[in-house]
C-alpha positions as CSV (number, residue, x, y, z in Angstrom):
1,M,-4.9,11.2,24.1
2,K,-6.9,12.8,21.4
3,Q,-9.1,9.8,20.4
4,Q,-12.8,10.6,20.1
5,N,-15.7,8.3,20.3
6,A,-16.6,6.5,17.1
7,S,-20.2,6.7,16.0
8,E,-22.5,6.5,12.9
9,K,-20.8,9.8,11.9
10,S,-17.5,8.0,11.3
11,V,-16.0,5.4,8.9
12,R,-13.4,2.7,9.6
13,L,-10.9,2.0,6.8
14,F,-8.2,-0.6,6.3
15,L,-4.8,0.6,4.9
16,C,-1.6,-1.2,4.3
17,G,1.6,-0.7,2.3
18,D,3.0,-2.7,-0.6
19,V,1.3,-5.9,-1.6
20,M,3.6,-7.8,-3.9
21,L,1.9,-10.9,-5.3
22,G,4.3,-11.7,-8.2
23,R,7.5,-13.7,-8.6
24,G,7.7,-16.3,-5.9
25,I,4.2,-15.8,-4.5
26,D,2.6,-16.1,-8.0
27,Q,4.4,-19.5,-8.3
28,I,2.6,-21.1,-5.4
29,F,-0.9,-20.2,-6.7
30,P,-3.0,-22.5,-8.8
31,H,-2.1,-20.5,-11.9
32,S,1.3,-19.0,-12.5
33,V,3.2,-17.3,-15.2
34,P,6.4,-18.9,-16.5
35,P,9.0,-18.7,-13.8
36,K,11.8,-17.2,-15.9
37,I,12.9,-13.8,-14.6
38,Y,15.6,-11.4,-15.7
39,E,17.5,-10.5,-12.5
40,S,21.2,-10.3,-12.3
41,Y,21.5,-13.2,-9.8
42,V,18.2,-15.1,-10.2
43,I,16.6,-16.3,-13.4
44,D,13.9,-18.6,-11.8
45,A,11.1,-17.2,-9.7
46,K,10.8,-20.6,-8.0
47,D,14.2,-19.8,-6.3
48,Y,12.3,-17.3,-4.1
49,V,10.0,-20.1,-3.0
50,R,12.9,-22.3,-2.2
51,L,14.6,-19.5,-0.2
52,A,11.4,-19.1,1.9
53,E,11.2,-22.8,2.4
54,S,14.8,-23.1,3.4
55,K,14.1,-20.6,6.2
56,N,10.7,-21.7,7.5
57,G,9.9,-25.1,6.1
58,P,7.9,-26.4,3.1
59,I,4.9,-24.6,1.5
60,L,2.3,-27.2,0.3
61,Q,1.5,-26.1,-3.3
62,P,-0.7,-25.0,-4.9
63,V,-2.1,-22.9,-2.2
64,S,-5.7,-21.5,-2.0
65,F,-6.4,-17.9,-2.7
66,S,-7.0,-17.3,1.0
67,Y,-3.7,-18.9,2.0
68,I,-1.4,-15.8,2.0
69,W,-3.8,-13.7,4.0
70,G,-3.7,-16.1,6.9
71,D,-4.5,-14.4,10.2
72,A,-5.4,-11.1,8.4
73,L,-8.7,-12.7,7.4
74,G,-9.8,-13.0,11.0
75,I,-8.7,-9.4,11.8
76,W,-10.7,-8.1,8.9
77,K,-13.7,-10.0,10.0
78,K,-13.3,-8.5,13.5
79,M,-12.7,-4.9,12.4
80,L,-15.2,-4.8,9.5
81,P,-13.6,-1.9,7.6
82,S,-15.8,0.0,5.1
83,A,-13.0,-0.2,2.5
84,K,-9.8,-2.0,2.1
85,I,-7.1,0.1,0.4
86,I,-3.7,-1.3,-0.7
87,N,-0.7,-0.4,-2.8
88,L,-0.5,-3.2,-5.4
89,E,3.2,-3.6,-6.5
90,T,2.6,-6.2,-9.1
91,S,1.7,-6.2,-12.8
92,I,-1.2,-8.6,-13.5
93,T,-0.3,-10.0,-16.9
94,I,0.9,-12.9,-19.1
95,H,2.8,-10.5,-21.3
96,Q,6.2,-12.1,-21.7
97,K,8.6,-9.2,-22.2
98,P,9.9,-7.3,-19.2
99,W,10.7,-3.6,-19.3
100,E,14.2,-3.6,-20.7
101,G,16.9,-2.6,-18.1
102,K,14.5,-2.5,-15.2
103,G,16.3,-5.4,-13.4
104,I,13.5,-6.5,-11.1
105,N,10.1,-7.3,-12.7
106,Y,7.0,-8.4,-10.7
107,R,3.9,-10.0,-12.3
108,M,1.2,-12.5,-11.4
109,H,-1.1,-14.5,-13.6
110,P,-4.4,-12.7,-14.3
111,K,-6.3,-15.8,-13.1
112,N,-4.7,-15.2,-9.7
113,V,-6.6,-11.9,-9.3
114,D,-9.0,-14.0,-7.2
115,V,-6.5,-13.6,-4.4
116,L,-7.5,-9.9,-4.2
117,K,-11.2,-10.7,-4.5
118,T,-10.9,-13.3,-1.7
119,A,-9.5,-10.7,0.6
120,G,-12.2,-8.2,-0.4
121,I,-9.8,-5.6,-1.6
122,D,-11.7,-2.5,-2.7
123,F,-9.0,-0.3,-4.1
124,C,-5.5,-0.7,-5.5
125,S,-3.1,2.2,-5.8
126,L,-1.1,1.7,-9.0
127,A,1.3,4.7,-9.0
128,N,4.4,2.8,-8.1
129,N,7.7,1.6,-9.6
130,H,6.5,-1.9,-10.5
131,T,3.2,-1.4,-12.3
132,L,4.9,-1.2,-15.7
133,D,7.5,-3.9,-15.0
134,W,6.1,-5.8,-18.0
135,E,5.8,-2.9,-20.4
136,R,2.8,-0.9,-21.3
137,A,1.0,-4.0,-22.6
138,G,1.3,-5.5,-19.1
139,L,-0.2,-2.4,-17.6
140,I,-3.1,-2.5,-20.0
141,E,-3.8,-6.1,-19.0
142,T,-3.5,-5.1,-15.3
143,L,-6.1,-2.4,-15.8
144,N,-8.5,-4.6,-17.7
145,T,-8.1,-7.4,-15.1
146,L,-9.0,-5.1,-12.2
147,K,-11.9,-3.6,-14.1
148,K,-13.3,-7.0,-14.8
149,S,-12.9,-7.9,-11.2
150,D,-14.7,-4.7,-10.0
151,I,-11.7,-3.6,-8.0
152,A,-11.2,0.2,-8.1
153,F,-7.8,1.7,-8.9
154,A,-6.1,5.0,-9.4
155,G,-2.6,6.2,-10.3
156,A,-2.2,4.5,-13.7
157,G,-4.2,4.4,-16.9
158,I,-4.4,4.0,-20.6
159,N,-3.7,7.8,-20.8
160,D,-3.0,10.7,-18.6
161,I,-6.7,11.4,-17.9
162,E,-7.4,7.9,-16.6
163,A,-4.2,7.8,-14.7
164,A,-5.1,11.0,-12.8
165,T,-8.8,10.1,-12.2
166,P,-9.5,9.5,-8.5
167,A,-11.3,6.4,-7.4
168,T,-14.6,6.9,-5.6
169,L,-15.8,4.2,-3.1
170,P,-19.4,4.8,-2.0
171,M,-20.5,4.6,1.6
172,N,-23.9,4.8,3.3
173,K,-23.2,8.5,3.9
174,G,-20.8,10.2,1.5
175,K,-17.9,8.5,-0.3
176,I,-14.2,7.7,0.0
177,I,-12.2,9.5,-2.7
178,V,-8.7,8.1,-3.3
179,L,-6.1,9.9,-5.4
180,S,-2.9,8.1,-6.3
181,Y,0.4,9.6,-7.2
182,G,3.9,8.3,-7.7
183,A,7.1,10.3,-6.9
184,K,10.4,10.2,-8.7
185,S,12.0,9.6,-5.3
186,S,10.6,6.1,-5.2
187,G,12.4,5.0,-8.3
188,I,9.7,5.4,-10.9
189,P,11.2,6.2,-14.3
190,K,10.1,9.6,-15.6
191,F,9.4,8.0,-19.0
192,W,6.7,5.9,-17.3
193,T,4.5,9.0,-17.0
194,A,1.1,8.7,-18.6
195,Q,0.5,11.0,-21.6
196,E,-2.4,11.9,-23.8
197,N,-1.9,8.8,-26.0
198,L,0.4,6.7,-23.8
199,P,-0.4,4.4,-20.9
200,G,1.5,5.1,-17.8
201,I,1.7,6.4,-14.2
202,N,0.2,9.4,-12.6
203,M,3.4,11.2,-11.5
204,L,3.6,13.7,-8.6
205,P,5.0,17.0,-9.8
206,E,8.4,17.6,-8.2
207,N,7.5,21.2,-7.6
208,D,5.5,21.2,-4.4
209,E,3.5,24.3,-5.3
210,M,2.4,22.7,-8.5
211,A,1.6,19.4,-6.7
212,V,-0.6,21.2,-4.2
213,A,-2.4,23.2,-6.9
214,L,-3.0,20.1,-9.0
215,I,-4.3,18.0,-6.2
216,K,-6.5,20.8,-4.9
217,N,-8.1,21.2,-8.3
218,E,-8.9,17.4,-8.4
219,V,-10.3,17.5,-4.9
220,D,-12.4,20.6,-5.5
221,K,-14.0,19.0,-8.5
222,I,-15.3,15.9,-6.6
223,K,-15.4,16.4,-2.8
224,Q,-18.8,16.9,-1.2
225,K,-20.2,16.8,2.3
226,N,-19.3,13.7,4.3
227,D,-16.6,12.7,1.7
228,I,-13.2,11.5,2.9
229,V,-10.2,12.3,0.7
230,I,-7.2,10.0,0.8
231,L,-3.9,10.7,-1.0
232,S,-2.1,7.4,-1.7
233,V,1.5,8.3,-2.6
234,H,4.5,6.1,-3.5
235,W,7.5,8.2,-2.3
236,G,10.9,7.9,-0.8
237,D,13.5,5.2,-0.2
238,N,12.9,1.5,0.6
239,W,15.1,1.5,3.7
240,G,15.6,3.9,6.6
241,Y,13.6,5.9,9.0
242,D,14.4,9.4,8.0
243,I,11.3,11.4,6.7
244,P,12.5,13.9,4.2
245,A,11.6,17.5,5.2
246,K,10.1,17.9,1.7
247,H,7.6,15.0,2.4
248,Q,6.5,16.5,5.7
249,K,6.1,20.0,4.2
250,L,4.1,18.7,1.3
251,A,1.9,16.5,3.5
252,H,1.1,19.5,5.7
253,E,0.3,21.7,2.7
254,L,-2.0,19.1,1.2
255,I,-4.0,19.0,4.4
256,D,-4.0,22.8,4.8
257,K,-4.6,23.9,1.3
258,A,-5.8,21.0,-0.9
259,G,-8.6,19.4,1.2
260,V,-6.8,16.1,1.8
261,D,-7.9,14.2,4.9
262,L,-5.4,11.4,5.1
263,I,-2.0,10.7,3.6
264,H,-1.3,7.0,2.8
265,G,2.4,6.9,2.1
266,H,4.3,3.8,0.9
267,S,7.5,2.6,-0.7
268,S,9.5,1.9,2.6
269,H,9.8,-1.8,3.1
270,H,9.2,-1.3,6.9
271,P,6.9,1.0,8.9
272,I,8.2,4.4,9.7
273,G,7.0,7.3,11.9
274,I,3.4,8.4,11.9
275,E,2.1,11.9,12.4
276,V,-1.2,13.5,13.2
277,Y,-1.3,17.0,11.8
278,Q,-4.4,19.3,12.3
279,N,-6.0,16.1,13.5
280,K,-5.4,14.5,10.1
281,L,-3.5,11.2,9.8
282,I,-0.2,11.1,7.9
283,I,1.3,7.6,7.4
284,Y,4.6,8.5,5.8
285,G,5.6,4.9,5.1
286,A,3.2,2.0,5.8
287,G,5.8,-0.7,5.2
288,D,5.4,-3.9,3.2
289,F,2.4,-6.0,3.9
290,I,3.1,-9.2,1.9
291,N,6.0,-10.1,-0.4
292,D,8.4,-12.9,-1.3
293,Y,11.5,-11.5,0.4
294,E,11.4,-14.2,3.0
295,G,14.9,-15.8,3.2
296,I,16.7,-13.0,1.4
297,A,19.6,-11.7,3.5
298,G,20.4,-8.0,3.9
299,Y,18.8,-5.1,5.8
300,D,17.9,-7.5,8.6
301,E,18.0,-4.7,11.2
302,F,14.8,-3.3,9.6
303,R,12.8,-6.5,10.2
304,D,10.9,-6.3,6.9
305,E,9.2,-9.6,7.7
306,L,7.1,-7.6,10.2
307,G,4.3,-5.4,8.9
308,L,1.2,-3.6,10.1
309,M,-2.5,-3.6,9.4
310,Y,-3.8,0.0,9.8
311,F,-7.4,0.7,10.8
312,P,-8.1,4.4,11.0
313,E,-11.5,5.6,12.2
314,I,-12.3,8.9,10.5
315,N,-14.9,11.6,11.4
316,L,-17.2,12.0,8.3
317,E,-18.1,15.6,9.2
318,N,-14.5,17.0,9.2
319,G,-12.2,14.2,8.1
320,E,-10.4,14.2,11.4
321,L,-8.8,11.1,12.9
322,I,-10.8,9.6,15.7
323,S,-8.5,6.6,16.4
324,L,-5.9,4.4,14.7
325,K,-5.6,0.8,15.6
326,M,-2.8,-1.3,14.2
327,F,-2.2,-5.0,14.2
328,P,1.4,-6.3,13.9
329,M,1.9,-9.1,11.4
330,E,4.7,-11.5,10.4
331,T,5.2,-13.0,7.0
332,K,6.2,-16.7,7.3
333,N,5.9,-19.3,4.5
334,F,4.4,-16.5,2.3
335,K,1.5,-16.2,4.8
336,L,0.5,-13.5,7.2
337,H,0.6,-14.5,10.9
338,N,-0.2,-12.6,14.0
339,A,3.2,-11.3,15.3
340,S,4.5,-12.7,18.5
341,E,4.4,-10.6,21.6
342,V,8.2,-10.0,21.3
343,D,7.9,-8.9,17.7
344,A,4.8,-6.7,18.3
345,L,6.7,-5.0,21.2
346,W,9.6,-4.5,18.9
347,L,7.4,-2.7,16.3
348,K,5.9,-0.6,19.2
349,S,9.4,0.5,20.2
350,V,10.2,1.5,16.6
351,L,6.9,3.5,16.2
352,D,7.5,5.2,19.6
353,R,11.1,6.1,18.7
354,E,10.2,7.5,15.3
355,G,6.9,8.9,16.3
356,I,7.8,10.9,19.4
357,P,9.5,13.7,17.4
358,L,6.3,13.8,15.4
359,G,4.1,14.0,18.4
360,T,2.9,10.4,18.4
361,R,3.4,7.3,20.5
362,V,1.8,3.9,20.6
363,I,-0.3,2.2,23.3
364,W,0.1,-1.6,23.8
365,N,-3.0,-3.8,24.2
366,E,-3.3,-7.3,25.6
367,D,-4.4,-8.7,22.2
368,H,-1.0,-7.4,20.8
369,S,-2.8,-4.6,18.9
370,L,-1.4,-1.1,19.0
371,D,-3.4,2.2,19.4
372,L,-1.9,5.5,18.3
373,D,-1.8,8.3,20.8
374,W,-1.0,11.9,19.7
375,K,-0.7,15.4,21.1
């Protein structure tokens, strides 16, 4: 087991996958956008609330801004991460026109941004396939809402320069640098790419050599002693455990050549295999953290109601992983609950099965938390 002792020379972070606060979840908050949506089978966002209630019982509405976080609040209080980093898969806007032809469009009312503030979220990755669901006007309102709320972001912007600008989160010693990129493989339309005079997404070049050179250039401009560099990337399919060879090769090269210390991958709706390469953490797919999919049938074998809270401890001197503790969670009534022992052990079995070929396995703790072990 390659865990090292944490000290004042380390930093603890919180990471998770997709945080989707629109559609049904937006409808249970004190403020909500009009429920009309434009999906092929559903035209009322409240139907997603009704689906969840039909499965697990009534949700007393409106809920407080702390409601959805449930047991996660106590875990954050216990673990005290220096920064909380998420992938926000929701436009924050009252703009009424969805992106034509998109099919599924997520948004929450700007007044509900307090749900992020209540959780103490420090950073939102925006380079994903839902940030422009409500057109460029919706993106602009999202950016402005996050800025007014003092929540850092990267991966989208009013132009290509802002979209590509990394976020910097100060620490007592050094800073956390987060770069955010979206890959075509996650379903982001190419025409969402930010341009000189066009708001949009910071897209990952499809050519790996170009991607490594681009990211290395960004890192070289900003990284200093005791800084930790995180690449938050939206890539790959929503379902399935296979890690594309292209993703693994790129992750390795970003660590070897571009100065990246941690890969924070997302897009998969369920956790997939974890790797530690050159003592640097690679989360290929963090899995969904919170969404309104409760009660929706299909893909049941992946258990997407189960998710993970990731708490890596990173050495500030070299960016190497000291430890990774994970807490299994279950979404029920649009609220995060500690997973049962049976469900936590199921997640452990999945992480072991998928991790062993990558050189990792998981250790079970009596409090139902999971510790990563690696070769």
